[in-house]
N, C-alpha and C positions, 0 to 999 in steps of 0.2 A: 697490848705492848704490839707491833706492827713489823716482823724482821720480815726487808725487802731481800729478796738473790737475786743474786743478775742469772742472766738464764745462761744454759751452758752452750758453749760456743760450738757455732754446726759447723768449724772444720776444726782438722786435728793439728795440735801447735808442732807439732814435723809438717802435713800442709801450709799451715800458716806464715813458719819463717821458710819453708821453699820458696811458697811468694815473694817474701821480702828477696831474697835470694835476687830473684825476675829481675822486681822492680830495680834495688842497685846494682844491674848488667845493665841492665837498659838506660840506667842512669853515665851508667858509667862507656859506652858506647855515645851516647849523645852527646858528653860531651868529650870524649875524644874525637869524635867526628863536624863537636862545634871549631873542635882548634884547626882540625887539615883541611875543612870545605869553611868558610865566612858566609857564607850566599845559603847555609844553614841557619846557620845563626840571624838570619835577618825570617827565614821561614818561621822556625818558634815561635822569633817576636811578634812572627804576623800571626798565627796560628790561638797564640795566649791573649792577643788583646780582639780578637774575632769573638775568641769565650771568652770573653772577659762583657763584648760589648752585648753575645747575647741573652747573659748570665744579667748585665744590669734593666735590662726589654722587659717591661711588664706588656703578659698576655693581656689586648682588650677580649674586657668578651660580654657580651651585647642583653639590658640587662630591659624588661617586660618590665613595661605594670598595667 
């Protein structure tokens, strides 16, 4: 019988909770900015589309025979 154990987290749960809270705070600031500045929404959308386009592009590696 093989028992698989997950590796111990590399950061403490307190550090993880702090990171989650920071991410939530950034999201709240982004939402507030979006309400106050409609151009910000356009910038976010353009950045998202750019990231999706880069992710969809596959690198081409030359193959030598």
